[in-house]
C-alpha positions as CSV (number, residue, x, y, z in Angstrom):
1,M,-38.6,72.3,-17.8
2,I,-37.9,70.7,-14.8
3,G,-35.3,72.7,-13.2
4,D,-37.7,75.7,-13.8
5,V,-40.5,73.6,-11.6
6,M,-38.4,72.8,-9.1
7,A,-37.4,76.5,-8.7
8,M,-40.1,77.3,-7.9
9,V,-41.2,74.6,-5.7
10,N,-37.8,75.3,-4.0
11,G,-38.2,79.3,-4.0
12,W,-42.2,78.3,-2.3
13,I,-40.5,76.1,0.5
14,E,-37.6,78.4,1.4
15,N,-39.7,81.2,1.6
16,F,-41.1,79.2,5.1
17,G,-37.4,78.8,6.7
18,L,-38.0,75.8,7.8
19,L,-36.6,73.2,6.1
20,S,-32.7,72.5,5.2
21,E,-32.2,72.1,1.2
22,A,-32.3,68.2,2.0
23,W,-35.3,67.9,3.3
24,R,-37.0,70.3,0.3
25,V,-35.4,67.9,-2.1
26,G,-36.9,65.3,-0.6
27,I,-40.1,66.3,-0.5
28,V,-40.1,67.8,-4.6
29,V,-38.8,63.5,-4.7
30,F,-41.5,62.3,-3.2
31,A,-44.2,65.0,-5.0
32,L,-42.5,63.7,-8.1
33,V,-42.7,60.2,-7.4
34,F,-46.8,60.4,-5.7
35,G,-47.5,62.1,-8.9
36,T,-45.7,59.1,-11.4
37,A,-48.2,56.8,-9.5
38,T,-51.2,59.0,-9.4
39,V,-50.4,59.6,-13.3
40,A,-50.2,55.8,-14.2
41,Y,-53.2,54.9,-12.1
42,I,-54.8,57.2,-14.4
43,A,-53.9,56.0,-17.0
44,S,-54.6,52.6,-16.5
45,H,-57.8,53.4,-15.9
46,I,-58.5,55.4,-18.6
47,I,-57.1,52.9,-20.6
48,A,-59.5,50.1,-19.3
49,A,-62.4,52.6,-20.0
50,L,-61.5,52.1,-23.2
51,E,-60.8,48.4,-23.5
52,R,-65.2,48.5,-22.2
53,K,-65.9,51.1,-25.0
54,F,-63.9,49.0,-27.9
55,S,-65.1,45.7,-26.6
56,Q,-67.9,46.6,-28.1
57,T,-66.9,46.7,-31.5
58,K,-66.8,44.5,-34.0
59,N,-63.1,45.3,-35.0
60,L,-61.3,42.9,-32.7
61,F,-57.8,44.4,-33.2
62,D,-58.6,47.5,-31.7
63,D,-59.2,45.3,-28.0
64,A,-55.6,44.0,-29.2
65,L,-54.0,47.1,-29.3
66,L,-55.3,48.5,-26.4
67,H,-54.8,45.3,-23.9
68,A,-51.1,45.3,-25.0
69,A,-50.8,48.7,-25.0
70,R,-51.9,48.8,-21.6
71,K,-48.9,47.8,-19.1
72,P,-46.0,49.1,-21.5
73,V,-48.2,52.4,-21.3
74,V,-48.1,52.9,-17.1
75,A,-44.4,51.5,-17.3
76,F,-43.0,54.3,-19.6
77,V,-45.2,57.0,-17.2
78,W,-43.1,55.5,-14.6
79,L,-40.2,55.5,-16.4
80,Q,-40.8,59.5,-17.1
81,G,-41.1,59.7,-13.2
82,V,-38.6,58.0,-12.3
83,Y,-36.2,59.7,-14.6
84,W,-37.9,63.4,-13.5
85,A,-37.4,62.3,-9.4
86,A,-33.8,61.0,-10.4
87,E,-33.0,64.6,-12.3
88,V,-34.4,66.6,-9.6
89,A,-31.6,64.6,-7.4
90,H,-28.4,64.9,-9.0
91,K,-29.5,68.4,-9.5
92,Y,-28.6,68.6,-5.9
93,S,-26.5,66.1,-5.5
94,E,-23.8,65.4,-8.1
95,A,-23.5,61.5,-7.5
96,E,-21.8,60.0,-10.4
97,I,-24.6,57.0,-10.9
98,F,-27.0,60.2,-11.8
99,K,-25.2,61.0,-14.7
100,A,-26.8,57.8,-16.4
101,N,-30.1,58.6,-16.8
102,E,-30.5,59.9,-20.3
103,S,-29.7,56.9,-20.7
104,V,-31.4,54.6,-19.0
105,L,-34.4,56.6,-20.2
106,Q,-33.6,56.1,-23.6
107,I,-33.0,52.3,-22.9
108,G,-36.5,52.3,-21.3
109,F,-38.0,53.6,-23.6
110,I,-36.9,50.8,-25.9
111,F,-37.7,48.2,-24.5
112,V,-41.4,49.7,-23.5
113,L,-41.7,50.1,-27.0
114,V,-40.5,46.5,-27.8
115,W,-42.2,45.4,-25.3
116,A,-45.6,46.7,-26.7
117,I,-45.2,45.2,-30.0
118,L,-44.4,42.1,-28.5
119,R,-47.7,42.2,-26.8
120,L,-49.8,43.4,-29.4
121,I,-48.1,40.5,-31.9
122,K,-49.0,38.0,-29.2
123,E,-53.0,38.9,-29.2
124,A,-53.1,39.3,-33.1
125,E,-52.1,36.0,-32.8
126,G,-54.6,35.1,-30.2
127,I,-57.1,36.5,-32.7
128,L,-56.0,34.8,-35.5
129,V,-56.3,31.4,-34.1
130,S,-59.6,31.7,-32.6
131,P,-62.8,29.7,-33.9
132,L,-64.5,32.2,-31.4
133,K,-63.1,35.4,-32.8
134,M,-62.9,34.5,-36.1
135,K,-65.3,33.1,-39.0
136,Q,-62.4,31.4,-40.4
137,P,-59.7,30.9,-38.0
138,M,-56.3,30.9,-39.5
139,D,-54.5,27.8,-39.1
140,Y,-52.1,27.7,-36.0
141,T,-48.9,26.3,-37.1
142,T,-48.6,29.2,-39.5
143,V,-49.6,31.5,-37.6
144,N,-47.8,30.9,-35.2
145,A,-44.8,30.3,-37.3
146,V,-44.9,33.9,-38.7
147,S,-45.5,35.3,-35.0
148,K,-42.7,33.6,-33.8
149,L,-41.2,35.6,-37.1
150,S,-42.3,38.6,-36.2
151,R,-41.0,38.3,-32.5
152,A,-37.3,37.4,-33.3
153,V,-37.5,40.6,-35.9
154,V,-38.6,43.1,-33.0
155,I,-36.3,42.0,-30.5
């Protein structure tokens, strides 16, 4: 998919005959990073709008889920965008550092997933012990112990 888009954009720019291949690759990488920033901004605002909408419901755990997922979703968008930009750069540079793109993407995805789960556990802990959010809040020590065990299992 990236190769097809890259070939199409490269063909458009090449038809103008104004820029060398290095400049064309630089423009495409810049466009990918700029597009990534735009998508991350939009994703953040969509989640913020959903948080405002779900804050009106009685269920507190949907709020916790959205709040826990907001930063990891933005981080995942950036991870994917930087991966695509690195793939484009790898196609034209053949530098050794770009051979690790797949591994970095996989490790980054695992990191983002673990980060989201840890944030969800922390949010749930805050809800369960809060007298403002629960009619009968649970014992802080018990919830804290279960929360720590849950985080240890995730890690």
